[in-house]
N, CA, C and O atoms as a GROMACS GRO file, in nm:
protein
  472
    1MET      N    1  -1.490   1.663   0.162
    1MET     CA    2  -1.593   1.616   0.252
    1MET      C    3  -1.452   1.579   0.346
    1MET      O    4  -1.335   1.614   0.328
    2ALA      N    5  -1.498   1.514   0.428
    2ALA     CA    6  -1.462   1.476   0.593
    2ALA      C    7  -1.286   1.378   0.536
    2ALA      O    8  -1.284   1.315   0.430
    3LYS      N    9  -1.224   1.381   0.580
    3LYS     CA   10  -1.101   1.354   0.564
    3LYS      C   11  -1.062   1.282   0.596
    3LYS      O   12  -1.050   1.273   0.718
    4PRO      N   13  -0.995   1.130   0.472
    4PRO     CA   14  -1.075   0.991   0.539
    4PRO      C   15  -0.966   0.932   0.668
    4PRO      O   16  -0.866   0.981   0.720
    5VAL      N   17  -1.033   0.816   0.686
    5VAL     CA   18  -0.977   0.807   0.823
    5VAL      C   19  -0.979   0.685   0.866
    5VAL      O   20  -1.061   0.621   0.799
    6PHE      N   21  -0.914   0.602   0.970
    6PHE     CA   22  -0.867   0.450   0.923
    6PHE      C   23  -0.953   0.322   1.026
    6PHE      O   24  -0.901   0.273   1.126
    7ASN      N   25  -1.026   0.301   0.999
    7ASN     CA   26  -1.163   0.257   1.133
    7ASN      C   27  -1.130   0.117   1.133
    7ASN      O   28  -1.153   0.067   1.023
    8ALA      N   29  -1.080   0.030   1.223
    8ALA     CA   30  -1.048  -0.154   1.162
    8ALA      C   31  -1.157  -0.261   1.239
    8ALA      O   32  -1.225  -0.278   1.340
    9ARG      N   33  -1.114  -0.329   1.084
    9ARG     CA   34  -1.252  -0.391   1.087
    9ARG      C   35  -1.277  -0.538   1.251
    9ARG      O   36  -1.212  -0.594   1.339
   10GLU      N   37  -1.409  -0.531   1.196
   10GLU     CA   38  -1.413  -0.675   1.309
   10GLU      C   39  -1.340  -0.759   1.322
   10GLU      O   40  -1.342  -0.837   1.227
   11GLY      N   41  -1.224  -0.800   1.455
   11GLY     CA   42  -1.131  -0.906   1.424
   11GLY      C   43  -0.994  -0.907   1.280
   11GLY      O   44  -0.904  -0.987   1.257
   12GLU      N   45  -1.023  -0.816   1.229
   12GLU     CA   46  -0.888  -0.781   1.219
   12GLU      C   47  -0.798  -0.768   1.230
   12GLU      O   48  -0.774  -0.673   1.157
   13GLN      N   49  -0.697  -0.802   1.283
   13GLN     CA   50  -0.544  -0.794   1.313
   13GLN      C   51  -0.463  -0.672   1.252
   13GLN      O   52  -0.444  -0.668   1.130
   14ILE      N   53  -0.412  -0.565   1.341
   14ILE     CA   54  -0.301  -0.463   1.294
   14ILE      C   55  -0.169  -0.542   1.285
   14ILE      O   56  -0.129  -0.628   1.363
   15PHE      N   57  -0.100  -0.486   1.154
   15PHE     CA   58   0.045  -0.570   1.182
   15PHE      C   59   0.170  -0.463   1.234
   15PHE      O   60   0.264  -0.458   1.314
   16ALA      N   61   0.074  -0.350   1.086
   16ALA     CA   62   0.132  -0.170   1.168
   16ALA      C   63   0.050  -0.092   1.108
   16ALA      O   64  -0.015  -0.125   1.009
   17GLU      N   65   0.045   0.067   1.184
   17GLU     CA   66  -0.068   0.102   1.158
   17GLU      C   67   0.058   0.311   1.207
   17GLU      O   68   0.152   0.354   1.274
   18LYS      N   69  -0.008   0.336   1.145
   18LYS     CA   70   0.050   0.550   1.117
   18LYS      C   71   0.208   0.497   1.062
   18LYS      O   72   0.297   0.525   1.142
   19VAL      N   73   0.240   0.446   0.973
   19VAL     CA   74   0.310   0.435   0.951
   19VAL      C   75   0.361   0.602   0.863
   19VAL      O   76   0.269   0.664   0.810
   20SER      N   77   0.449   0.637   0.858
   20SER     CA   78   0.497   0.715   0.764
   20SER      C   79   0.605   0.671   0.622
   20SER      O   80   0.716   0.620   0.624
   21ALA      N   81   0.506   0.723   0.490
   21ALA     CA   82   0.532   0.588   0.369
   21ALA      C   83   0.482   0.701   0.305
   21ALA      O   84   0.405   0.781   0.358
   22ASP      N   85   0.554   0.713   0.118
   22ASP     CA   86   0.471   0.702   0.035
   22ASP      C   87   0.412   0.721  -0.038
   22ASP      O   88   0.440   0.838  -0.013
   23SER      N   89   0.329   0.728  -0.140
   23SER     CA   90   0.303   0.628  -0.241
   23SER      C   91   0.410   0.660  -0.331
   23SER      O   92   0.502   0.732  -0.292
   24TRP      N   93   0.404   0.593  -0.498
   24TRP     CA   94   0.440   0.658  -0.578
   24TRP      C   95   0.398   0.623  -0.689
   24TRP      O   96   0.405   0.706  -0.780
   25LYS      N   97   0.350   0.510  -0.713
   25LYS     CA   98   0.187   0.503  -0.838
   25LYS      C   99   0.084   0.447  -0.750
   25LYS      O  100   0.088   0.412  -0.632
   26THR      N  101  -0.020   0.447  -0.848
   26THR     CA  102  -0.161   0.390  -0.866
   26THR      C  103  -0.215   0.367  -0.982
   26THR      O  104  -0.217   0.437  -1.083
   27PRO      N  105  -0.252   0.285  -0.964
   27PRO     CA  106  -0.386   0.250  -1.124
   27PRO      C  107  -0.419   0.370  -1.112
   27PRO      O  108  -0.391   0.399  -1.228
   28ARG      N  109  -0.464   0.492  -1.057
   28ARG     CA  110  -0.482   0.632  -1.093
   28ARG      C  111  -0.430   0.731  -1.128
   28ARG      O  112  -0.469   0.834  -1.183
   29GLN      N  113  -0.344   0.699  -1.098
   29GLN     CA  114  -0.211   0.808  -1.111
   29GLN      C  115  -0.155   0.742  -1.311
   29GLN      O  116  -0.119   0.632  -1.351
   30THR      N  117  -0.176   0.878  -1.385
   30THR     CA  118  -0.065   0.817  -1.491
   30THR      C  119   0.057   0.820  -1.477
   30THR      O  120   0.121   0.770  -1.569
   31MET      N  121   0.131   0.873  -1.367
   31MET     CA  122   0.246   0.947  -1.378
   31MET      C  123   0.321   0.893  -1.208
   31MET      O  124   0.248   0.928  -1.115
   32GLU      N  125   0.401   0.846  -1.179
   32GLU     CA  126   0.482   0.822  -1.060
   32GLU      C  127   0.479   0.967  -0.971
   32GLU      O  128   0.542   1.053  -1.032
   33ARG      N  129   0.447   0.996  -0.898
   33ARG     CA  130   0.392   1.108  -0.753
   33ARG      C  131   0.379   1.066  -0.626
   33ARG      O  132   0.312   0.984  -0.563
   34GLN      N  133   0.492   1.173  -0.597
   34GLN     CA  134   0.556   1.118  -0.416
   34GLN      C  135   0.368   1.171  -0.308
   34GLN      O  136   0.304   1.274  -0.289
   35ILE      N  137   0.362   1.072  -0.283
   35ILE     CA  138   0.186   1.151  -0.216
   35ILE      C  139   0.287   1.107  -0.081
   35ILE      O  140   0.366   1.013  -0.078
   36SER      N  141   0.254   1.208   0.028
   36SER     CA  142   0.300   1.174   0.175
   36SER      C  143   0.205   1.136   0.231
   36SER      O  144   0.096   1.193   0.229
   37GLY      N  145   0.242   0.995   0.313
   37GLY     CA  146   0.112   1.012   0.429
   37GLY      C  147   0.127   0.858   0.541
   37GLY      O  148   0.237   0.818   0.577
   38LYS      N  149   0.023   0.803   0.575
   38LYS     CA  150   0.004   0.681   0.680
   38LYS      C  151  -0.042   0.568   0.594
   38LYS      O  152  -0.127   0.558   0.505
   39PHE      N  153   0.045   0.482   0.651
   39PHE     CA  154  -0.032   0.328   0.568
   39PHE      C  155   0.007   0.242   0.751
   39PHE      O  156   0.092   0.250   0.840
   40TYR      N  157  -0.135   0.154   0.715
   40TYR     CA  158  -0.235   0.099   0.776
   40TYR      C  159  -0.204  -0.070   0.709
   40TYR      O  160  -0.286  -0.133   0.642
   41PHE      N  161  -0.115  -0.102   0.735
   41PHE     CA  162  -0.092  -0.377   0.732
   41PHE      C  163  -0.200  -0.370   0.862
   41PHE      O  164  -0.213  -0.333   0.978
   42THR      N  165  -0.277  -0.443   0.733
   42THR     CA  166  -0.320  -0.572   0.914
   42THR      C  167  -0.367  -0.708   0.791
   42THR      O  168  -0.372  -0.683   0.670
   43ASP      N  169  -0.389  -0.815   0.833
   43ASP     CA  170  -0.406  -0.911   0.787
   43ASP      C  171  -0.572  -0.928   0.679
   43ASP      O  172  -0.650  -1.016   0.642
   44GLN      N  173  -0.557  -0.809   0.668
   44GLN     CA  174  -0.691  -0.804   0.542
   44GLN      C  175  -0.692  -0.715   0.377
   44GLN      O  176  -0.752  -0.721   0.270
   45ARG      N  177  -0.561  -0.620   0.456
   45ARG     CA  178  -0.570  -0.498   0.360
   45ARG      C  179  -0.456  -0.372   0.304
   45ARG      O  180  -0.415  -0.362   0.419
   46ILE      N  181  -0.395  -0.299   0.250
   46ILE     CA  182  -0.360  -0.241   0.307
   46ILE      C  183  -0.387  -0.094   0.309
   46ILE      O  184  -0.370  -0.081   0.188
   47VAL      N  185  -0.413   0.017   0.346
   47VAL     CA  186  -0.482   0.142   0.389
   47VAL      C  187  -0.370   0.194   0.328
   47VAL      O  188  -0.268   0.125   0.322
   48PHE      N  189  -0.372   0.314   0.280
   48PHE     CA  190  -0.271   0.444   0.302
   48PHE      C  191  -0.338   0.569   0.276
   48PHE      O  192  -0.399   0.569   0.169
   49LEU      N  193  -0.342   0.640   0.321
   49LEU     CA  194  -0.417   0.749   0.405
   49LEU      C  195  -0.300   0.920   0.360
   49LEU      O  196  -0.229   0.981   0.440
   50ALA      N  197  -0.318   0.949   0.232
   50ALA     CA  198  -0.316   1.127   0.210
   50ALA      C  199  -0.236   1.182   0.369
   50ALA      O  200  -0.287   1.180   0.481
   51SER      N  201  -0.162   1.206   0.348
   51SER     CA  202  -0.162   1.400   0.466
   51SER      C  203  -0.147   1.491   0.397
   51SER      O  204  -0.085   1.509   0.292
   52GLY      N  205  -0.217   1.558   0.467
   52GLY     CA  206  -0.244   1.746   0.379
   52GLY      C  207  -0.384   1.749   0.451
   52GLY      O  208  -0.439   1.668   0.525
   53LEU      N  209  -0.436   1.916   0.384
   53LEU     CA  210  -0.503   1.990   0.409
   53LEU      C  211  -0.640   1.947   0.324
   53LEU      O  212  -0.755   1.926   0.361
   54LEU      N  213  -0.577   1.943   0.197
   54LEU     CA  214  -0.705   1.977   0.094
   54LEU      C  215  -0.708   1.872   0.018
   54LEU      O  216  -0.592   1.833   0.000
   55GLY      N  217  -0.797   1.795  -0.045
   55GLY     CA  218  -0.810   1.681  -0.173
   55GLY      C  219  -0.720   1.564  -0.089
   55GLY      O  220  -0.698   1.490  -0.184
   56THR      N  221  -0.674   1.519  -0.009
   56THR     CA  222  -0.666   1.317   0.027
   56THR      C  223  -0.747   1.250  -0.005
   56THR      O  224  -0.719   1.145  -0.063
   57GLU      N  225  -0.847   1.277   0.016
   57GLU     CA  226  -0.959   1.149  -0.045
   57GLU      C  227  -0.972   1.102  -0.096
   57GLU      O  228  -1.006   0.987  -0.065
   58SER      N  229  -0.950   1.175  -0.329
   58SER     CA  230  -0.926   1.133  -0.381
   58SER      C  231  -0.757   1.101  -0.394
   58SER      O  232  -0.728   1.053  -0.504
   59VAL      N  233  -0.654   1.118  -0.309
   59VAL     CA  234  -0.505   1.032  -0.323
   59VAL      C  235  -0.508   0.943  -0.232
   59VAL      O  236  -0.418   0.858  -0.230
   60SER      N  237  -0.615   0.943  -0.133
   60SER     CA  238  -0.569   0.830  -0.052
   60SER      C  239  -0.671   0.664  -0.107
   60SER      O  240  -0.789   0.645  -0.136
   61TRP      N  241  -0.543   0.573  -0.098
   61TRP     CA  242  -0.610   0.478  -0.137
   61TRP      C  243  -0.667   0.307  -0.065
   61TRP      O  244  -0.592   0.317   0.032
   62GLU      N  245  -0.714   0.215  -0.049
   62GLU     CA  246  -0.661   0.059   0.063
   62GLU      C  247  -0.671  -0.092  -0.047
   62GLU      O  248  -0.739  -0.096  -0.149
   63ILE      N  249  -0.614  -0.168  -0.012
   63ILE     CA  250  -0.651  -0.248  -0.134
   63ILE      C  251  -0.671  -0.422  -0.041
   63ILE      O  252  -0.635  -0.452   0.073
   64GLU      N  253  -0.702  -0.460  -0.088
   64GLU     CA  254  -0.734  -0.630  -0.007
   64GLU      C  255  -0.586  -0.652  -0.057
   64GLU      O  256  -0.513  -0.609  -0.147
   65MET      N  257  -0.576  -0.804   0.118
   65MET     CA  258  -0.468  -0.853   0.037
   65MET      C  259  -0.524  -0.984  -0.081
   65MET      O  260  -0.459  -1.011  -0.181
   66LYS      N  261  -0.645  -1.049  -0.047
   66LYS     CA  262  -0.665  -1.122  -0.157
   66LYS      C  263  -0.640  -1.059  -0.302
   66LYS      O  264  -0.558  -1.125  -0.367
   67ASP      N  265  -0.682  -0.968  -0.357
   67ASP     CA  266  -0.611  -0.939  -0.367
   67ASP      C  267  -0.518  -0.933  -0.506
   67ASP      O  268  -0.520  -0.935  -0.629
   68ILE      N  269  -0.425  -0.922  -0.376
   68ILE     CA  270  -0.237  -0.875  -0.472
   68ILE      C  271  -0.224  -1.028  -0.520
   68ILE      O  272  -0.289  -1.124  -0.479
   69GLN      N  273  -0.129  -1.025  -0.614
   69GLN     CA  274  -0.111  -1.068  -0.783
   69GLN      C  275   0.035  -1.068  -0.587
   69GLN      O  276  -0.003  -1.129  -0.487
   70SER      N  277   0.168  -0.996  -0.586
   70SER     CA  278   0.236  -1.142  -0.588
   70SER      C  279   0.365  -0.922  -0.589
   70SER      O  280   0.363  -0.819  -0.655
   71VAL      N  281   0.436  -0.972  -0.485
   71VAL     CA  282   0.520  -0.818  -0.432
   71VAL      C  283   0.630  -0.828  -0.424
   71VAL      O  284   0.668  -0.920  -0.352
   72LYS      N  285   0.742  -0.739  -0.493
   72LYS     CA  286   0.859  -0.721  -0.453
   72LYS      C  287   0.924  -0.622  -0.493
   72LYS      O  288   0.907  -0.570  -0.603
   73ALA      N  289   1.026  -0.574  -0.388
   73ALA     CA  290   1.152  -0.505  -0.389
   73ALA      C  291   1.119  -0.417  -0.556
   73ALA      O  292   1.069  -0.448  -0.664
   74CYS      N  293   1.211  -0.237  -0.464
   74CYS     CA  294   1.242  -0.142  -0.655
   74CYS      C  295   1.272  -0.102  -0.602
   74CYS      O  296   1.274  -0.131  -0.483
   75LEU      N  297   1.324   0.006  -0.659
   75LEU     CA  298   1.340   0.160  -0.648
   75LEU      C  299   1.253   0.270  -0.625
   75LEU      O  300   1.143   0.260  -0.678
   76THR      N  301   1.283   0.412  -0.534
   76THR     CA  302   1.135   0.437  -0.582
   76THR      C  303   1.266   0.584  -0.612
   76THR      O  304   1.387   0.569  -0.598
   77PRO      N  305   1.169   0.764  -0.669
   77PRO     CA  306   1.272   0.822  -0.763
   77PRO      C  307   1.387   0.853  -0.688
   77PRO      O  308   1.408   0.773  -0.597
   78PRO      N  309   1.486   0.965  -0.701
   78PRO     CA  310   1.574   0.882  -0.881
   78PRO      C  311   1.575   0.810  -0.840
   78PRO      O  312   1.472   0.743  -0.850
   79PHE      N  313   1.718   0.740  -0.733
   79PHE     CA  314   1.738   0.559  -0.731
   79PHE      C  315   1.757   0.539  -0.564
   79PHE      O  316   1.861   0.503  -0.509
   80PHE      N  317   1.639   0.569  -0.501
   80PHE     CA  318   1.656   0.508  -0.378
   80PHE      C  319   1.639   0.365  -0.297
   80PHE      O  320   1.585   0.297  -0.384
   81PRO      N  321   1.644   0.335  -0.256
   81PRO     CA  322   1.631   0.140  -0.268
   81PRO      C  323   1.491   0.152  -0.196
   81PRO      O  324   1.402   0.070  -0.222
   82PHE      N  325   1.473   0.244  -0.112
   82PHE     CA  326   1.333   0.199   0.045
   82PHE      C  327   1.184   0.203  -0.104
   82PHE      O  328   1.108   0.299  -0.106
   83GLY      N  329   1.170   0.096  -0.204
   83GLY     CA  330   1.055   0.078  -0.269
   83GLY      C  331   1.027  -0.050  -0.239
   83GLY      O  332   1.094  -0.143  -0.194
   84ILE      N  333   0.828  -0.029  -0.296
   84ILE     CA  334   0.790  -0.152  -0.238
   84ILE      C  335   0.621  -0.154  -0.404
   84ILE      O  336   0.511  -0.103  -0.425
   85GLN      N  337   0.731  -0.260  -0.476
   85GLN     CA  338   0.602  -0.308  -0.631
   85GLN      C  339   0.481  -0.433  -0.574
   85GLN      O  340   0.488  -0.554  -0.558
   86ILE      N  341   0.412  -0.369  -0.561
   86ILE     CA  342   0.246  -0.446  -0.517
   86ILE      C  343   0.178  -0.462  -0.688
   86ILE      O  344   0.130  -0.380  -0.766
   87LEU      N  345   0.206  -0.612  -0.693
   87LEU     CA  346   0.102  -0.632  -0.850
   87LEU      C  347  -0.035  -0.706  -0.819
   87LEU      O  348  -0.037  -0.827  -0.795
   88MET      N  349  -0.128  -0.643  -0.820
   88MET     CA  350  -0.289  -0.683  -0.808
   88MET      C  351  -0.310  -0.818  -0.928
   88MET      O  352  -0.236  -0.826  -1.026
   89LYS      N  353  -0.406  -0.907  -0.904
   89LYS     CA  354  -0.437  -0.987  -0.928
   89LYS      C  355  -0.501  -0.925  -1.088
   89LYS      O  356  -0.486  -0.997  -1.186
   90ASP      N  357  -0.577  -0.778  -1.104
   90ASP     CA  358  -0.581  -0.710  -1.171
   90ASP      C  359  -0.496  -0.681  -1.331
   90ASP      O  360  -0.540  -0.669  -1.446
   91GLY      N  361  -0.359  -0.677  -1.273
   91GLY     CA  362  -0.301  -0.685  -1.338
   91GLY      C  363  -0.232  -0.515  -1.343
   91GLY      O  364  -0.138  -0.471  -1.411
   92SER      N  365  -0.342  -0.430  -1.222
   92SER     CA  366  -0.268  -0.299  -1.181
   92SER      C  367  -0.143  -0.297  -1.153
   92SER      O  368  -0.067  -0.368  -1.219
   93LYS      N  369  -0.090  -0.212  -1.045
   93LYS     CA  370   0.040  -0.098  -0.990
   93LYS      C  371  -0.061  -0.058  -0.921
   93LYS      O  372  -0.179  -0.028  -0.940
   94TYR      N  373   0.090  -0.074  -0.743
   94TYR     CA  374   0.135  -0.006  -0.697
   94TYR      C  375   0.237   0.032  -0.613
   94TYR      O  376   0.282  -0.069  -0.560
   95LYS      N  377   0.292   0.126  -0.577
   95LYS     CA  378   0.436   0.147  -0.546
   95LYS      C  379   0.444   0.235  -0.411
   95LYS      O  380   0.391   0.346  -0.402
   96ILE      N  381   0.487   0.198  -0.349
   96ILE     CA  382   0.551   0.268  -0.227
   96ILE      C  383   0.668   0.297  -0.199
   96ILE      O  384   0.759   0.217  -0.222
   97GLY      N  385   0.692   0.419  -0.141
   97GLY     CA  386   0.859   0.422  -0.064
   97GLY      C  387   0.809   0.439   0.076
   97GLY      O  388   0.731   0.529   0.107
   98ILE      N  389   0.870   0.320   0.188
   98ILE     CA  390   0.930   0.318   0.275
   98ILE      C  391   1.031   0.265   0.355
   98ILE      O  392   1.119   0.191   0.311
   99LEU      N  393   1.019   0.309   0.500
   99LEU     CA  394   1.224   0.246   0.548
   99LEU      C  395   1.217   0.099   0.606
   99LEU      O  396   1.141   0.089   0.702
  100LYS      N  397   1.262   0.016   0.577
  100LYS     CA  398   1.300  -0.114   0.658
  100LYS      C  399   1.227  -0.172   0.559
  100LYS      O  400   1.220  -0.286   0.605
  101ARG      N  401   1.137  -0.178   0.402
  101ARG     CA  402   1.082  -0.239   0.355
  101ARG      C  403   1.016  -0.406   0.332
  101ARG      O  404   0.907  -0.457   0.307
  102GLU      N  405   1.208  -0.467   0.369
  102GLU     CA  406   1.180  -0.615   0.447
  102GLU      C  407   1.088  -0.669   0.509
  102GLU      O  408   1.007  -0.757   0.476
  103LYS      N  409   1.106  -0.608   0.608
  103LYS     CA  410   0.972  -0.671   0.652
  103LYS      C  411   0.829  -0.640   0.676
  103LYS      O  412   0.744  -0.681   0.755
  104TYR      N  413   0.834  -0.546   0.574
  104TYR     CA  414   0.658  -0.487   0.470
  104TYR      C  415   0.646  -0.615   0.359
  104TYR      O  416   0.558  -0.696   0.332
  105ILE      N  417   0.773  -0.589   0.312
  105ILE     CA  418   0.736  -0.691   0.140
  105ILE      C  419   0.707  -0.854   0.268
  105ILE      O  420   0.595  -0.904   0.261
  106GLU      N  421   0.802  -0.913   0.363
  106GLU     CA  422   0.770  -1.048   0.385
  106GLU      C  423   0.597  -1.059   0.467
  106GLU      O  424   0.518  -1.154   0.463
  107TRP      N  425   0.585  -0.940   0.528
  107TRP     CA  426   0.406  -0.911   0.593
  107TRP      C  427   0.336  -0.974   0.444
  107TRP      O  428   0.262  -1.072   0.436
  108ILE      N  429   0.382  -0.888   0.336
  108ILE     CA  430   0.269  -0.874   0.273
  108ILE      C  431   0.220  -1.030   0.196
  108ILE      O  432   0.105  -1.072   0.179
  109GLU      N  433   0.368  -1.106   0.154
  109GLU     CA  434   0.411  -1.204   0.131
  109GLU      C  435   0.352  -1.314   0.197
  109GLU      O  436   0.371  -1.429   0.156
  110GLN      N  437   0.236  -1.268   0.362
  110GLN     CA  438   0.273  -1.409   0.436
  110GLN      C  439   0.106  -1.408   0.379
  110GLN      O  440   0.047  -1.487   0.305
  111HIS      N  441   0.052  -1.266   0.459
  111HIS     CA  442  -0.104  -1.261   0.346
  111HIS      C  443  -0.140  -1.266   0.238
  111HIS      O  444  -0.255  -1.224   0.222
  112ILE      N  445  -0.090  -1.298   0.157
  112ILE     CA  446  -0.169  -1.278   0.040
  112ILE      C  447  -0.168  -1.402  -0.044
  112ILE      O  448  -0.075  -1.440  -0.116
  113SER      N  449  -0.341  -1.488  -0.013
  113SER     CA  450  -0.396  -1.540  -0.090
  113SER      C  451  -0.376  -1.618  -0.209
  113SER      O  452  -0.419  -1.581  -0.318
  114PRO      N  453  -0.289  -1.766  -0.183
  114PRO     CA  454  -0.207  -1.861  -0.333
  114PRO      C  455  -0.299  -1.831  -0.446
  114PRO      O  456  -0.422  -1.824  -0.450
  115ALA      N  457  -0.180  -1.811  -0.562
  115ALA     CA  458  -0.257  -1.836  -0.630
  115ALA      C  459  -0.367  -1.991  -0.644
  115ALA      O  460  -0.330  -2.064  -0.552
  116VAL      N  461  -0.473  -2.056  -0.716
  116VAL     CA  462  -0.575  -2.152  -0.718
  116VAL      C  463  -0.547  -2.239  -0.776
  116VAL      O  464  -0.623  -2.240  -0.874
  117SER      N  465  -0.438  -2.372  -0.781
  117SER     CA  466  -0.474  -2.462  -0.902
  117SER      C  467  -0.558  -2.481  -1.000
  117SER      O  468  -0.667  -2.445  -0.955
  118VAL      N  469  -0.580  -2.540  -1.175
  118VAL     CA  470  -0.720  -2.582  -1.132
  118VAL      C  471  -0.666  -2.678  -1.164
  118VAL      O  472  -0.725  -2.786  -1.159
   0.00000   0.00000   0.00000
């Protein structure tokens, strides 16, 4: 399989691209594990493309902004203040480690769909 690449969708607004950071937890992982790569933040989704030579497609991922329930700051191992935890509407969680996390948390909060009241 070819190494995954980022392709913007038509009309997609890119906030930040090729941001070096780490993915620490995804729903596919049973334990936290540091996977280095590049993040792409857009008004529609967050894309993580893992770095490395082999197997990067299995640990790369993307999530839609409309599927995010909430986002908050957290710690990354061992106790570094770089983490962002993303809770999805289906209950699954993602954890990323990134410098200057406050601006990314703010960006995500501004672009997630508000809960629908009945």
